[in-house]
Residue, then its C-alpha position, 0 to 999 in steps of 0.5 A: m974371953a970375958a973381956e972380948q964378950k964385954d967389949w962386944l956387948q958394949k959396942l952394941q949397947t953404944f950403937d949410934r941410933r943415927w944409922i937407923f934414921l939413915a936406914m929409914g931414909v934410904a927405905i923411904i927414898a930408894p923405892l921412889f927412884a927405883p920402884l921394886n914393884l913387890p907382889v900385890a894380891p888383890s883382896a876380896m873387897v878390892k876385887s868386888a869394887y873393880y868388877t862392879v865398875e867393870d860391869l858398866k856398859e858404854g853410856d852408863r851414867v856414874l856419880l863420882s863423889l870426891d869428898m876429900d881435901p889436899a891432906s888426904t890425896p896421898e892415900l886417895e888420889p891413886y885410887y881416883r886415877a885408877v878408877l877414872l882410867q877404868l871409867k873412861r876406857k868403859k866410855v861411861k858418862i861421869v857426873i862429879a860432885t863434892t860435899w867438902y868445901a876444900a875439894p873444888p880447887l883440887v878437883e878442878r885441877w884434876l878435871s883438866s889433867t885427868v878428865e879432859g886430858r889423858i891419864i895414859k900418856q903417849g908412849d907409856s910402855s908400862y901400860h898395855g890396856i885400852p888407852d883413855d880418851p879426853y872427855v868433853k865438859n858437859e858432853d862426856y862429864v859434868w862438874l856439879g861443884f860443891r854444896e854446903g850442907r853435909e848430910a842435908t846435901i846428900n839427902g837432897m841429892a837422894t831426892d832432888i839432885r837438880g834442886t840441890f845444885d840449883n839446876q845448873a852445873a858449876d860453870g852455870t850451864p843449865l842441867d836441862d841443856i846437858e844431854i847426859m843429865n836427861g832423866i837424872e832426878s835423884l841418886a837412884d837414877f845413876d847406874l853406879i855411885v863411886m865415893v872417894s871419901a876422906g871422912y865426914p861427910g862421905i861413905k857413911e853418910y851416903i849410905q845412911q841418907a841415900q841407900g834406902r831411897g832406891n836400889l843404889r849401887m855403891v862402891g867406895a874408897c877411904t883412908a886406911v884408918s876408916v876401913p874398920e868403920y866401913t867394912p860392916y857396910y860391905n859385909s851387909g851388901q850396902l857397899l859393893g866394894l871398898v878400897g881402903g888406904m894406899s895398900k888397897a889402892a895398889e891392889y886396884e892399880k894392879l887390877v886396872g893394869k896401870i902401876g901408879t903412886a900407890t904401888q910405889g908408896t906401898d913399896v915405901l911402907n913395906l921397906g919402912h916396916v922392915v927397918v922398924i921390925s929390924a930395929i925392934l929385933f936388934g934392940n931386943f937382942i941387945f937387951f936380952a944379951g945384956q941381961r944374960r951377961r949380968r946374970t952370969l956375972r952375978s952367979g960368979k961364973v965369969 
């Protein structure tokens, strides 16, 4: 019996760790091809962000600040697509800007595919809400482009957004010739500011530089690592909503009614965590079983 127990323990102690790597690989790849759509329960901060946008009326004007780079797109692009779908189906006017030098190529690609194009493609059976219509440049949306300066740029937008961008859109069109910019002199003139922020400058700097210059309504999305830093702004009421990381973007997708890459990514994270926790439990079981056997051998009972 002792020999059988020893053989059993030895087999476990020599377990090939490559099986764990294989299990992790399956956990990562499988949900991408066969989404599990695990249950998602939206949190209070995510609901607050969603309903703040939902309260907008047709024709309201929103500043969408995309302060990010390609490295942060896995976490932030799902929220961008979800909130843009929500804004377009509300038929609000959108002014887009960025304070990150790496953002313009990314944003310009998104403008053609998601703003001027449809997010909800024809025949999309996974979506049952109001479809979005293509937006027309300088009529339904304006792309102001990038301005260097970080906090100084945000400060300038808070006092004189036209001067900050030389009174012209990114394509050179004078802002005076764009109807939706009529009456927009500063950030306080927007009905809502939506910030998609990968870090500095971003949500924190908008609050520090602009929040005190008028009754600014702000919601934001950030990477998961930044959530503890920005949560106090939500608790204080300076942020009306906060969507942090991929898991919270999945909650926002559920509220909007369009399942996207955040939901798929959350499935990957959940299954990955199951594999990691299982490996930890398995390793501890082997360790304590071995310790128990050694104590039994030392006591002379075997």
